[in-house]
Phi, psi and omega in degrees: 000147176306136183292327180237079186300315183298321178292319179296319182296338179288340184245356181259155177264331182225149175244133176238127176248127180254143173223118182054039176081004180242143178288121179250351179207130177216114184193179174288149181303324181300324181297319180295318180290328184282336182265110184301320181297315178292320180300314179294321183290321189248347182240004182285000000 
């Protein structure tokens, strides 16, 4: 995972989360930060 996720999210338009080589999440960075469940799962 990117070492400074918050800094990276400021310059990207889309976030892609991979699990076992498959995309499991594709959305705008704001969506990931706003959803507590997603934030805990992918940014904890």
